[in-house]
VOPAGU-2260 file (C-alpha; in pm, 1 decimal, decimal comma):
REM VOPAGU-2260
SITE   aa  ch    i         X         Y         Z
SITE  MET   A    0    3001,7    4063,7    9145,4
SITE  ASP   A    1    3149,5    4031,5    9492,3
SITE  ILE   A    2    3506,7    3976,4    9384,6
SITE  VAL   A    3    3474,1    4298,6    9176,4
SITE  PHE   A    4    3335,0    4485,2    9475,5
SITE  ILE   A    5    3607,3    4344,1    9702,5
SITE  VAL   A    6    3902,0    4442,6    9442,3
SITE  LEU   A    7    3717,4    4791,8    9406,6
SITE  THR   A    8    3730,5    4820,3    9806,6
SITE  VAL   A    9    4071,7    4766,1    9827,5
SITE  GLN   A   10    4168,1    5004,8    9549,1
SITE  ALA   A   11    3922,5    5256,6    9708,4
SITE  LEU   A   12    4068,1    5231,1   10054,1
SITE  MET   A   13    4444,8    5265,0    9932,7
SITE  GLY   A   14    4326,1    5566,1    9716,9
SITE  ALA   A   15    4175,8    5733,9   10007,4
SITE  PHE   A   16    4480,8    5684,2   10228,0
SITE  ASP   A   17    4692,3    5819,0    9949,2
SITE  ASN   A   18    4486,2    6128,2    9919,3
SITE  LEU   A   19    4465,1    6194,7   10290,0
SITE  TRP   A   20    4801,3    6119,8   10413,9
SITE  HIS   A   21    5022,7    6198,3   10112,9
SITE  HIS   A   22    4815,6    6472,3    9932,2
SITE  GLU   A   23    4640,9    6650,3   10189,5
SITE  TRP   A   24    4872,1    6600,6   10514,9
SITE  SER   A   25    5228,2    6561,7   10379,8
SITE  ALA   A   26    5217,0    6751,4   10065,2
SITE  ARG   A   27    4931,2    6994,4   10113,0
SITE  LEU   A   28    4861,2    7005,6    9736,2
SITE  PRO   A   29    4555,8    7224,7    9783,9
SITE  GLN   A   30    4777,0    7502,6    9916,6
SITE  ARG   A   31    5030,5    7490,4    9638,1
SITE  THR   A   32    4989,9    7681,2    9322,6
SITE  SER   A   33    5250,6    7446,5    9179,3
SITE  ALA   A   34    5005,1    7142,0    9227,9
SITE  ARG   A   35    4731,1    7283,7    9036,3
SITE  HIS   A   36    4775,6    7056,1    8737,0
SITE  GLU   A   37    4802,8    6739,2    8944,6
SITE  LEU   A   38    4477,0    6856,8    9116,9
SITE  LEU   A   39    4309,9    6890,1    8808,3
SITE  LEU   A   40    4403,9    6508,8    8698,1
SITE  HIS   A   41    4286,0    6401,6    9048,2
SITE  ALA   A   42    3966,7    6590,7    9016,9
SITE  ALA   A   43    3913,7    6410,7    8689,8
SITE  ARG   A   44    4018,6    6058,2    8813,8
SITE  GLU   A   45    3793,5    6085,0    9114,4
SITE  ALA   A   46    3494,4    6204,1    8883,5
SITE  ILE   A   47    3546,7    5877,5    8704,2
SITE  TYR   A   48    3550,5    5675,4    9009,2
SITE  GLY   A   49    3238,0    5817,0    9134,8
SITE  VAL   A   50    3050,0    5727,7    8812,1
SITE  LEU   A   51    3184,9    5362,7    8811,6
SITE  PHE   A   52    3107,9    5321,3    9188,3
SITE  LEU   A   53    2738,5    5425,8    9118,4
SITE  GLY   A   54    2731,1    5227,5    8813,0
SITE  PHE   A   55    2857,0    4908,7    8952,6
SITE  ALA   A   56    2636,1    4974,7    9255,1
SITE  TRP   A   57    2311,9    4973,7    9079,5
SITE  VAL   A   58    2307,5    4917,1    8708,9
SITE  GLN   A   59    2431,3    4651,1    8452,6
SITE  TRP   A   60    2563,9    4771,5    8119,8
SITE  GLN   A   61    2479,1    4532,2    7840,2
SITE  GLY   A   62    2589,1    4500,3    7482,0
SITE  TRP   A   63    2734,9    4813,9    7329,4
SITE  TRP   A   64    2678,6    4991,0    7667,4
SITE  VAL   A   65    2962,5    4771,3    7796,3
SITE  LEU   A   66    3181,8    5036,4    7599,6
SITE  LEU   A   67    3096,7    5304,5    7826,4
SITE  PRO   A   68    3268,9    5172,4    8176,6
SITE  THR   A   69    3542,1    5025,6    7930,3
SITE  ALA   A   70    3615,4    5386,1    7797,5
SITE  LEU   A   71    3604,5    5512,0    8147,7
SITE  LEU   A   72    3872,3    5264,1    8262,8
SITE  ALA   A   73    4085,4    5329,4    7989,2
SITE  VAL   A   74    4079,4    5722,9    8048,9
SITE  GLU   A   75    4158,3    5636,0    8409,6
SITE  ILE   A   76    4505,0    5464,9    8283,7
SITE  VAL   A   77    4582,4    5765,5    8069,5
SITE  ILE   A   78    4509,8    6014,6    8369,5
SITE  THR   A   79    4695,4    5788,7    8613,5
SITE  ALA   A   80    4999,9    5788,9    8355,8
SITE  ALA   A   81    4993,8    6168,9    8319,1
SITE  ASP   A   82    4959,6    6207,6    8701,8
SITE  PHE   A   83    5277,8    5990,6    8732,8
SITE  LEU   A   84    5456,1    6241,7    8482,7
SITE  GLU   A   85    5325,4    6559,4    8653,9
SITE  GLU   A   86    5425,2    6426,8    9000,0
SITE  ASP   A   87    5790,7    6354,2    8884,8
SITE  ARG   A   88    5804,5    6728,8    8736,3
SITE  SER   A   89    5657,3    6914,4    9008,6
SITE  ARG   A   90    5742,5    6754,1    9339,9
SITE  ARG   A   91    5958,3    6448,6    9516,7
SITE  LEU   A   92    5758,3    6169,3    9621,3
SITE  PRO   A   93    5849,4    6016,6    9949,2
SITE  PRO   A   94    5945,0    5625,8    9934,1
SITE  ALA   A   95    5610,7    5546,2   10110,1
SITE  GLU   A   96    5408,8    5726,1    9827,7
SITE  ARG   A   97    5594,0    5532,0    9559,6
SITE  VAL   A   98    5517,5    5212,5    9727,8
SITE  LEU   A   99    5155,5    5281,8    9753,4
SITE  HIS   A  100    5136,4    5417,5    9382,3
SITE  THR   A  101    5291,0    5076,1    9285,2
SITE  LEU   A  102    5045,8    4873,6    9508,3
SITE  LEU   A  103    4762,6    5078,0    9348,3
SITE  ALA   A  104    4890,0    4996,0    8972,3
SITE  VAL   A  105    4897,5    4616,4    9091,2
SITE  SER   A  106    4546,3    4652,4    9234,1
SITE  TYR   A  107    4423,2    4813,1    8923,6
SITE  GLY   A  108    4548,5    4531,7    8720,4
SITE  VAL   A  109    4379,0    4282,3    8941,3
SITE  LEU   A  110    4063,2    4493,4    8868,4
SITE  VAL   A  111    4081,8    4485,7    8514,2
SITE  GLY   A  112    4147,7    4103,8    8515,3
SITE  VAL   A  113    3833,9    4030,1    8707,7
SITE  ILE   A  114    3615,9    4274,5    8506,1
SITE  ALA   A  115    3724,5    4183,1    8161,4
SITE  PRO   A  116    3556,5    3846,0    8170,3
SITE  LEU   A  117    3234,8    4016,5    8332,0
SITE  PHE   A  118    3237,1    4284,1    8059,8
SITE  ALA   A  119    3279,8    4000,5    7778,7
SITE  ALA   A  120    2988,1    3812,2    7922,0
SITE  HIS   A  121    2768,2    4139,5    7930,0
SITE  ALA   A  122    2851,7    4244,2    7594,7
SITE  ALA   A  123    2693,2    3945,7    7440,8
SITE  LEU   A  124    2353,7    4043,0    7607,4
SITE  PRO   A  125    2091,1    4257,5    7437,7
SITE  THR   A  126    2208,2    4614,1    7459,0
SITE  GLY   A  127    2076,9    4823,7    7728,3
SITE  VAL   A  128    2138,0    4946,2    8090,3
SITE  VAL   A  129    1940,6    4721,2    8338,4
SITE  ARG   A  130    1857,0    4817,2    8686,3
SITE  VAL   A  131    2017,8    4581,7    8942,4
SITE  GLY   A  132    2094,9    4560,3    9347,7
SITE  HIS   A  133    2366,9    4418,7    9514,9
SITE  GLY   A  134    2220,8    4465,2    9871,7
SITE  ALA   A  135    2475,6    4608,9   10112,2
SITE  TRP   A  136    2742,2    4646,7    9836,8
SITE  SER   A  137    2512,3    4879,2    9633,4
SITE  TRP   A  138    2466,6    5116,2    9951,1
SITE  LEU   A  139    2834,1    5097,6   10050,9
SITE  PHE   A  140    2930,3    5215,4    9714,5
SITE  THR   A  141    2663,2    5469,7    9674,9
SITE  VAL   A  142    2813,8    5634,7    9994,9
SITE  ALA   A  143    3169,6    5581,6    9826,8
SITE  ALA   A  144    3066,6    5737,4    9501,5
SITE  VAL   A  145    2923,0    6059,6    9689,3
SITE  VAL   A  146    3238,3    6109,6    9881,6
SITE  VAL   A  147    3459,2    6063,5    9583,7
SITE  LEU   A  148    3237,8    6284,4    9354,8
SITE  ALA   A  149    3251,9    6546,2    9637,7
SITE  TRP   A  150    3624,3    6525,0    9650,1
SITE  SER   A  151    3652,9    6571,6    9284,7
SITE  VAL   A  152    3445,0    6907,2    9297,9
SITE  ARG   A  153    3645,1    7012,4    9611,4
SITE  ASN   A  154    3960,1    6954,6    9400,3
SITE  ALA   A  155    3810,2    7139,0    9086,9
SITE  PHE   A  156    3745,7    7433,3    9306,0
SITE  ALA   A  157    4086,7    7432,3    9456,1
SITE  VAL   A  158    4214,9    7421,1    9100,4
SITE  VAL   A  159    4008,9    7720,1    9008,2
SITE  ARG   A  160    4135,8    7927,9    9337,1
SITE  LEU   A  161    4495,6    7824,1    9276,6
SITE  ARG   A  162    4506,6    7931,7    8914,2
SITE  ALA   A  163    4362,7    8253,6    9026,6
SITE  ALA   A  164    4654,8    8289,3    9290,7
SITE  VAL   A  165    4925,1    8236,6    9017,0
SITE  PRO   A  166    5104,5    8560,1    8948,4
SITE  SER   A  167    5063,4    8745,4    8635,0
SITE  ALA   A  168    5283,5    8626,1    8322,4
SITE  GLU   A  169    5475,2    8954,2    8315,5
SITE  PRO   A  170    5844,8    8905,1    8288,5
SITE  LEU   A  171    6000,7    8922,6    8618,7
SITE  PRO   A  172    6323,1    9177,1    8649,5
SITE  VAL   A  173    6630,2    9051,5    8561,1
SITE  ALA   A  174    6810,3    8998,1    8861,8
SITE  ALA   A  175    7148,7    9146,8    8921,6
SITE  ARG   A  176    7448,5    8960,3    8935,8
SITE  GLY   A  177    7507,3    9069,9    9319,9
SITE  PRO   A  178    7475,1    8888,0    9638,9
SITE  ALA   A  179    7183,9    8653,9    9698,7
SITE  VAL   A  180    6922,1    8586,4    9950,0
SITE  LEU   A  181    6919,2    8250,0   10076,8
SITE  VAL   A  182    6564,3    8136,4   10201,1
SITE  THR   A  183    6473,1    7820,3   10388,0
SITE  GLY   A  184    6103,2    7715,7   10430,5
SITE  ALA   A  185    6056,2    7906,5   10074,5
SITE  THR   A  186    5764,5    7677,1    9963,2
SITE  GLY   A  187    5575,3    7735,5   10269,3
SITE  PHE   A  188    5283,5    7983,8   10335,4
SITE  ILE   A  189    5506,0    8260,1   10420,7
SITE  GLY   A  190    5820,7    8163,5   10220,5
SITE  THR   A  191    5628,1    8136,0    9892,6
SITE  ALA   A  192    5517,1    8509,1    9915,5
SITE  LEU   A  193    5860,0    8619,6   10041,8
SITE  VAL   A  194    6038,2    8459,5    9761,5
SITE  ARG   A  195    5783,1    8615,0    9497,9
SITE  ARG   A  196    5842,8    8964,6    9625,5
SITE  LEU   A  197    6214,9    8919,9    9633,9
SITE  GLN   A  198    6194,4    8813,5    9275,1
SITE  GLY   A  199    5991,4    9097,7    9170,5
SITE  GLU   A  200    6255,3    9330,7    9348,0
SITE  GLY   A  201    6510,8    9168,6    9110,1
SITE  ARG   A  202    6695,6    9006,7    9401,6
SITE  ARG   A  203    6886,3    8670,8    9341,2
SITE  VAL   A  204    6713,6    8399,9    9542,7
SITE  ILE   A  205    6870,1    8061,5    9650,5
SITE  VAL   A  206    6612,8    7826,5    9803,3
SITE  TRP   A  207    6727,1    7538,3   10007,7
SITE  THR   A  208    6450,5    7298,3   10018,3
SITE  ARG   A  209    6396,6    6916,6   10052,4
SITE  ASP   A  210    6208,6    6927,4    9717,8
SITE  PRO   A  211    6376,4    7121,8    9459,8
SITE  LEU   A  212    6135,5    6988,4    9192,8
SITE  GLN   A  213    5848,7    7177,0    9373,7
SITE  ALA   A  214    6067,4    7490,6    9409,2
SITE  ARG   A  215    6136,7    7502,6    9050,8
SITE  ALA   A  216    5754,1    7432,1    8954,1
SITE  THR   A  217    5662,7    7705,5    9194,6
SITE  PHE   A  218    5917,3    7982,7    9114,9
SITE  GLY   A  219    6047,9    7899,2    8781,2
SITE  PRO   A  220    6399,0    7884,5    8666,6
SITE  GLN   A  221    6492,0    8240,1    8820,2
SITE  VAL   A  222    6557,9    8063,7    9170,7
SITE  TRP   A  223    6851,0    7827,2    9239,5
SITE  ALA   A  224    6679,2    7551,1    9413,2
SITE  LEU   A  225    6886,7    7297,6    9604,8
SITE  ASP   A  226    6835,9    7023,2    9875,6
SITE  ARG   A  227    7209,1    7033,3   10001,3
SITE  LEU   A  228    7406,9    7315,3   10127,4
SITE  GLU   A  229    7725,9    7160,2   10029,6
SITE  ASP   A  230    7647,8    7226,7    9674,6
SITE  ILE   A  231    7683,2    7604,4    9756,0
SITE  PRO   A  232    8072,1    7683,3    9647,2
SITE  GLY   A  233    8245,7    7888,4    9925,6
SITE  GLU   A  234    8296,9    8187,8    9697,4
SITE  THR   A  235    7914,3    8229,4    9670,1
SITE  ARG   A  236    7805,9    8574,2    9769,8
SITE  ILE   A  237    7510,6    8546,8    9987,1
SITE  ASP   A  238    7412,1    8867,7   10136,3
SITE  ALA   A  239    7150,8    8771,7   10366,6
SITE  VAL   A  240    6962,0    8425,7   10490,8
SITE  VAL   A  241    6618,4    8400,0   10593,7
SITE  HIS   A  242    6529,7    8077,1   10796,8
SITE  LEU   A  243    6160,3    7990,8   10792,4
SITE  ALA   A  244    6175,6    7641,9   10766,4
SITE  GLY   A  245    6007,5    7420,6   11046,3
SITE  ALA   A  246    5745,3    7139,4   11092,4
SITE  PRO   A  247    5392,4    7271,0   11171,6
SITE  VAL   A  248    5348,5    7313,0   11542,5
SITE  LEU   A  249    4977,5    7278,9   11555,0
SITE  GLY   A  250    4860,3    6926,6   11423,1
SITE  ARG   A  251    4987,1    6586,7   11547,9
SITE  PRO   A  252    5011,9    6520,9   11916,0
SITE  TRP   A  253    5309,0    6661,5   12108,8
SITE  THR   A  254    5442,6    6310,5   12180,7
SITE  ARG   A  255    5820,7    6290,4   12261,9
SITE  ALA   A  256    5905,0    6182,7   11912,7
SITE  ARG   A  257    5705,2    6478,7   11766,2
SITE  ARG   A  258    5890,5    6736,5   11991,2
SITE  ARG   A  259    6226,9    6606,3   11882,0
SITE  GLN   A  260    6100,0    6657,2   11520,7
SITE  LEU   A  261    5979,4    7013,7   11590,9
SITE  VAL   A  262    6293,5    7092,3   11736,7
SITE  GLU   A  263    6519,8    6947,1   11494,6
SITE  SER   A  264    6327,7    7089,5   11199,0
SITE  ARG   A  265    6427,4    7432,2   11323,1
SITE  VAL   A  266    6728,8    7403,0   11527,4
SITE  GLY   A  267    6897,9    7137,4   11305,3
SITE  THR   A  268    6859,4    7334,8   10995,0
SITE  ALA   A  269    6983,6    7650,4   11174,6
SITE  ARG   A  270    7293,8    7475,3   11272,1
SITE  GLN   A  271    7354,8    7371,1   10916,4
SITE  LEU   A  272    7308,4    7720,5   10789,4
SITE  LEU   A  273    7564,6    7805,1   11052,9
SITE  GLY   A  274    7802,0    7550,9   10910,2
SITE  LEU   A  275    7739,6    7717,8   10574,1
SITE  MET   A  276    7810,8    8046,8   10693,7
SITE  GLN   A  277    8155,4    7941,6   10839,1
SITE  ARG   A  278    8231,1    7796,4   10499,7
SITE  LEU   A  279    8166,1    8116,7   10289,5
SITE  HIS   A  280    8464,2    8331,8   10203,0
SITE  CYS   A  281    8242,9    8638,1   10304,9
SITE  PRO   A  282    7973,3    8555,2   10558,4
SITE  PRO   A  283    7625,0    8708,1   10502,2
SITE  ALA   A  284    7533,2    9036,3   10642,3
SITE  VAL   A  285    7213,2    8948,5   10832,7
SITE  LEU   A  286    7025,2    8636,4   10932,1
SITE  VAL   A  287    6641,6    8676,2   10974,4
SITE  GLY   A  288    6489,4    8381,5   11165,0
SITE  ALA   A  289    6128,6    8284,2   11243,6
SITE  SER   A  290    6041,6    8255,4   11595,1
SITE  ALA   A  291    5704,0    8280,8   11762,1
SITE  VAL   A  292    5525,3    8464,0   12056,9
SITE  GLY   A  293    5510,4    8106,6   12207,2
SITE  PHE   A  294    5854,1    8235,6   12332,0
SITE  TYR   A  295    5661,6    8409,5   12635,1
SITE  GLY   A  296    5499,9    8070,9   12722,1
SITE  VAL   A  297    5167,4    8106,6   12926,2
SITE  PRO   A  298    5159,2    8443,3   13096,6
SITE  ALA   A  299    5003,0    8466,4   13445,2
SITE  ALA   A  300    4825,7    8804,1   13372,7
SITE  ASP   A  301    4701,6    8996,4   13061,7
SITE  THR   A  302    4967,2    9255,6   13049,0
SITE  PRO   A  303    5140,9    9365,2   12740,3
SITE  LEU   A  304    5445,1    9173,7   12648,7
SITE  ASP   A  305    5734,0    9340,5   12434,2
SITE  GLU   A  306    6065,4    9195,7   12338,5
SITE  ARG   A  307    6216,6    9243,1   12693,3
SITE  GLY   A  308    6015,6    8924,8   12813,5
SITE  ALA   A  309    6182,9    8630,6   12917,5
SITE  PRO   A  310    6076,4    8261,6   12833,8
SITE  GLN   A  311    5875,4    8043,0   13060,0
SITE  PRO   A  312    6056,9    7747,9   13207,0
SITE  GLY   A  313    5858,3    7415,2   13180,0
SITE  ARG   A  314    5666,1    7504,8   12883,2
SITE  PHE   A  315    5738,0    7338,6   12555,1
SITE  GLN   A  316    5648,8    7616,5   12327,7
SITE  SER   A  317    5861,9    7863,2   12522,2
SITE  HIS   A  318    6158,8    7610,1   12525,2
SITE  LEU   A  319    6104,9    7541,5   12147,5
SITE  CYS   A  320    6137,2    7919,4   12060,9
SITE  ALA   A  321    6416,0    7996,3   12291,9
SITE  GLN   A  322    6624,2    7711,0   12138,9
SITE  VAL   A  323    6548,3    7848,9   11797,1
SITE  GLU   A  324    6662,3    8187,1   11886,9
SITE  ARG   A  325    6961,0    8063,3   12070,0
SITE  ALA   A  326    7073,0    7854,7   11739,5
SITE  ALA   A  327    7007,9    8153,5   11531,9
SITE  GLY   A  328    7214,9    8392,2   11760,0
SITE  ALA   A  329    7520,8    8190,0   11718,7
SITE  ALA   A  330    7585,2    8350,6   11394,0
SITE  GLN   A  331    7648,7    8663,6   11556,4
SITE  ALA   A  332    7995,0    8525,9   11652,9
SITE  LEU   A  333    8071,7    8551,9   11275,3
SITE  GLY   A  334    7962,9    8911,4   11245,7
SITE  VAL   A  335    7624,9    8845,0   11135,4
SITE  ARG   A  336    7344,0    9056,6   11227,5
SITE  VAL   A  337    7069,0    8828,5   11365,9
SITE  VAL   A  338    6684,8    8933,8   11364,4
SITE  CYS   A  339    6431,5    8668,3   11525,0
SITE  LEU   A  340    6083,8    8753,8   11449,8
SITE  ARG   A  341    5850,3    8619,7   11693,3
SITE  MET   A  342    5543,4    8558,6   11490,1
SITE  GLY   A  343    5184,4    8554,9   11591,9
SITE  LEU   A  344    4921,7    8391,9   11399,4
SITE  VAL   A  345    4966,0    8448,2   11033,9
SITE  LEU   A  346    4643,9    8538,7   10845,7
SITE  GLY   A  347    4652,8    8521,5   10472,2
SITE  PRO   A  348    4497,7    8384,9   10161,9
SITE  GLN   A  349    4526,2    8026,9    9988,5
SITE  GLY   A  350    4653,7    7855,8   10312,4
SITE  GLY   A  351    4771,8    7891,4   10679,1
SITE  ALA   A  352    4544,9    7925,2   10961,4
SITE  TYR   A  353    4310,0    8139,2   10790,4
SITE  SER   A  354    4141,8    7904,7   10533,2
SITE  PRO   A  355    4012,6    7664,4   10817,6
SITE  LEU   A  356    3912,4    7971,8   11027,9
SITE  ALA   A  357    3729,8    8104,8   10723,2
SITE  TRP   A  358    3538,9    7806,4   10648,7
SITE  ALA   A  359    3403,9    7777,6   11010,8
SITE  ALA   A  360    3288,0    8121,9   10997,4
SITE  ARG   A  361    3129,5    8095,4   10689,3
SITE  ALA   A  362    2936,1    7790,7   10805,3
SITE  GLY   A  363    2851,6    7966,5   11123,9
SITE  LEU   A  364    3076,1    7717,7   11329,1
SITE  GLY   A  365    3308,4    8011,0   11475,3
SITE  ALA   A  366    3330,9    7950,5   11850,7
SITE  VAL   A  367    3458,7    8122,4   12173,2
SITE  LEU   A  368    3714,2    7876,4   12298,1
SITE  GLY   A  369    3751,0    7841,6   12686,4
SITE  SER   A  370    3703,3    8191,4   12878,4
SITE  GLY   A  371    3747,9    8367,4   12530,5
SITE  ARG   A  372    3956,5    8634,7   12733,2
SITE  GLN   A  373    4295,0    8500,8   12603,6
SITE  ARG   A  374    4459,5    8719,8   12349,7
SITE  VAL   A  375    4511,3    8625,2   11983,0
SITE  PRO   A  376    4829,3    8791,1   11873,0
SITE  TRP   A  377    4815,8    8775,9   11488,0
SITE  ILE   A  378    4962,4    8934,9   11167,4
SITE  HIS   A  379    4867,0    8951,1   10814,3
SITE  ARG   A  380    5099,5    8748,3   10569,2
SITE  ASP   A  381    5159,4    9089,8   10393,4
SITE  ASP   A  382    5315,6    9228,5   10712,4
SITE  ALA   A  383    5477,1    8915,1   10790,9
SITE  VAL   A  384    5692,0    8935,3   10458,4
SITE  GLY   A  385    5701,9    9320,8   10504,8
SITE  LEU   A  386    5870,7    9281,6   10827,2
SITE  VAL   A  387    6118,5    9033,7   10692,3
SITE  CYS   A  388    6207,7    9271,0   10420,0
SITE  HIS   A  389    6224,9    9548,1   10669,4
SITE  ALA   A  390    6467,9    9347,6   10875,7
SITE  LEU   A  391    6690,7    9258,2   10570,3
SITE  SER   A  392    6727,8    9627,0   10469,7
SITE  HIS   A  393    6752,5    9813,4   10813,5
SITE  PRO   A  394    7097,3    9748,1   10977,6
SITE  GLY   A  395    6947,9    9903,4   11292,0
SITE  MET   A  396    6725,5    9627,3   11358,1
SITE  ALA   A  397    6852,8    9333,4   11547,3
SITE  GLY   A  398    6748,9    9067,6   11822,3
SITE  PRO   A  399    6399,3    8961,2   11882,3
SITE  VAL   A  400    6099,5    9140,9   11718,4
SITE  ASN   A  401    5751,8    9077,3   11787,7
SITE  ALA   A  402    5599,8    9023,5   11465,8
SITE  VAL   A  403    5218,2    9087,7   11524,9
SITE  ALA   A  404    4975,6    9374,0   11453,0
SITE  PRO   A  405    4919,8    9644,2   11695,6
SITE  ASP   A  406    4570,1    9527,1   11751,6
SITE  VAL   A  407    4582,9    9230,2   11979,4
SITE  PRO   A  408    4228,8    9120,5   12031,8
SITE  SER   A  409    4077,2    8866,8   12281,2
SITE  GLN   A  410    3979,7    8529,3   12147,3
SITE  ALA   A  411    3619,3    8605,5   12161,0
SITE  ARG   A  412    3646,6    8952,3   11973,2
SITE  PHE   A  413    3876,0    8756,4   11722,0
SITE  ALA   A  414    3612,2    8489,3   11673,4
SITE  ALA   A  415    3337,6    8764,3   11651,7
SITE  ALA   A  416    3535,5    8967,7   11393,7
SITE  MET   A  417    3593,9    8645,7   11175,7
SITE  GLY   A  418    3219,1    8559,1   11173,5
SITE  ALA   A  419    3152,4    8928,3   11110,8
SITE  SER   A  420    3385,7    8953,5   10804,6
SITE  PHE   A  421    3118,2    8671,4   10644,1
SITE  GLY   A  422    2802,8    8836,9   10790,0
SITE  ARG   A  423    2765,2    8549,3   11049,4
SITE  PRO   A  424    2712,9    8565,4   11411,3
SITE  VAL   A  425    2922,0    8347,4   11680,0
SITE  LEU   A  426    2678,2    8127,5   11853,9
SITE  LEU   A  427    2906,6    7840,1   11963,3
SITE  ARG   A  428    3114,9    7812,0   12280,8
SITE  MET   A  429    3384,0    7537,9   12327,0
SITE  PRO   A  430    3478,8    7484,5   12697,9
SITE  ALA   A  431    3863,7    7455,3   12773,7
SITE  TRP   A  432    3814,8    7080,4   12941,0
SITE  PRO   A  433    3772,6    6910,7   12615,1
SITE  LEU   A  434    4055,6    7068,3   12413,8
SITE  ARG   A  435    4304,5    6998,3   12722,3
SITE  ALA   A  436    4174,8    6642,0   12716,3
SITE  ALA   A  437    4206,0    6603,8   12363,0
SITE  LEU   A  438    4526,5    6787,0   12292,6
SITE  GLY   A  439    4724,0    6814,0   12604,5
SITE  GLU   A  440    4976,3    7071,4   12629,4
SITE  MET   A  441    4916,2    7155,7   12285,9
SITE  SER   A  442    4568,2    7310,5   12378,9
SITE  GLU   A  443    4774,9    7603,8   12522,4
SITE  LEU   A  444    4810,1    7745,4   12175,5
SITE  LEU   A  445    4424,8    7776,5   12181,0
SITE  LEU   A  446    4348,4    7864,1   12522,8
SITE  CYS   A  447    4651,5    8060,2   12667,4
SITE  GLY   A  448    4737,3    8362,2   12435,9
SITE  GLN   A  449    5003,9    8619,6   12475,1
SITE  HIS   A  450    4936,1    8987,7   12475,8
SITE  ALA   A  451    5243,3    9050,2   12249,1
SITE  VAL   A  452    5299,4    9396,5   12117,1
SITE  PRO   A  453    5525,8    9518,6   11832,6
SITE  ARG   A  454    5729,6    9767,7   12016,0
SITE  ARG   A  455    6050,9    9709,4   11816,8
SITE  ALA   A  456    5875,5    9705,7   11498,3
SITE  LEU   A  457    5730,0   10027,8   11543,1
SITE  ALA   A  458    6040,3   10181,6   11701,3
SITE  GLU   A  459    6232,2   10063,3   11377,0
SITE  GLY   A  460    5978,2   10265,1   11166,0
SITE  TYR   A  461    5774,1    9961,2   11011,7
SITE  ALA   A  462    5447,9   10068,0   10896,4
SITE  PHE   A  463    5185,1    9813,0   10903,4
SITE  ARG   A  464    4961,5    9761,5   10594,2
SITE  HIS   A  465    4708,6    9585,4   10809,8
SITE  PRO   A  466    4724,4    9718,4   11168,1
SITE  SER   A  467    4354,8    9632,6   11281,7
SITE  LEU   A  468    4192,6    9308,2   11275,8
SITE  ALA   A  469    3861,5    9392,0   11131,2
SITE  GLY   A  470    4046,7    9567,0   10836,1
SITE  ALA   A  471    4262,7    9252,6   10783,2
SITE  LEU   A  472    3971,6    9009,4   10784,6
SITE  GLY   A  473    3763,4    9246,0   10559,2
SITE  ALA   A  474    4047,9    9254,4   10296,0
SITE  LEU   A  475    4079,9    8871,0   10320,4
SITE  ALA   A  476    3712,7    8810,6   10284,6
SITE  ARG   A  477    3675,7    9057,7    9992,8
SITE  PRO   A  478    4000,3    9059,9    9844,1
SITE  GLY   A  479    3849,9    9224,3    9526,9
SITE  ALA   A  480    3692,1    9498,0    9720,1
SITE  ALA   A  481    4008,5    9574,2    9950,7
SITE  ALA   A  482    4281,7    9489,8    9689,8
SITE  SER   A  483    4474,2    9794,5    9791,5
SITE  GLY   A  484    4484,8    9687,7   10179,6
SITE  GLU   A  485    4429,9    9916,9   10468,7
SITE  PRO   A  486    4596,6   10261,9   10494,1
SITE  LEU   A  487    4973,9   10254,8   10619,8
SITE  CYS   A  488    4982,1   10316,7   11004,7
SITE  PRO   A  489    5312,8   10475,0   11085,7
SITE  ALA   A  490    5188,3   10623,4   11383,6
SITE  ALA   A  491    5021,9   10328,2   11527,4
SITE  ARG   A  492    5142,1   10229,1   11893,6
SITE  PRO   A  493    5030,1    9966,5   12118,0
SITE  SER   A  494    4828,7   10028,0   12406,6
């Protein structure tokens, strides 16, 4: 049995890497409604491996019982084939993932090759299920089975949640043959909600994305999804551009290579958009770009910061946002109205920062970070999308706009409100030094907030649907009880 366990270990390690790196980190499948069918297949395959791991660890199938693991291995082949078809339908696989899938297929063939003679020998024995033990192998594969089965249940819950998030099957309004809205970052957390709102309003939508397959699976044939701006003819009528694309800022360490990626994923795409605008026979009327409150760097004092604040030299987050806004501002030379939304922490269901924060709060693991006095500028995803649409439709709005709610709490109050939304206290405190030691300059995102206030948004007449933190978190924690959101707040003003 040692050779069987060795091959199974290799298969399990490659599968775990595929799950963690490709499915969770790169593709973020549990946050994509278009991935719910793929996740269902993953859940079924993981359940099969969990049963097989436990079986190989502790029992020996004999006689007719050999048909049970044989059938499970056969079903796994069918599921894997269906998974390959679903992946090709719903998303573009990177080369590394395709190579890994090939290696997994080869490893599976080796597994079948070593198991087949063993099963043939066991089939000749008296029918029954005999308890056996294989020392450390048995315990190792018991742990592996528990992990794989837990992952299967987790993916099954994700499928249920994503199915509930799929819009109703009511037909979308037929889009007029008028100017389109070009959206980058359309399959992201904010972009998905924005495109669906534009579709619901009957707007023509063009999605520029690295993965047109995923975009089509997410939004249907109503959108024009492409991965090359060169495919857009110069006579195309594009009335507005919304630039939301960009690699996640919080995550991998800010190495020199990572910083270049963060800049290029935003500034490089903005320059390509500028090239498209120059090529179009009629440039768009407006460009709405996503910046962040990190533009203000690390304020020395807790004073309200409106859009007249300046960037802070020597801080990467400030430098990144300033470069993004400078690249977007170049479109003004073409007569394009440019709006840069300096977004705070975006809270919303099925993804973004809210999901891990909510999980920690439910588990009683909410914590005060550092002093807890640093401000946490935030905005509900409904209002982030609302401000984008407001900027598209209000010609008087131009330049930087703080996309944050009027209520800007301290981190301690933010953590307390998050816990209270689930009926949990906040008992933990995380000192600043471990975060600084582990994250370096990236720790400023957690320890050094900006007291940004939405002066321009309110002055331009935007009415926040979720102006208060407690109301927004209550709506997210109990969506059924607060489906209509908070009352609009046209008179709200930052203090």
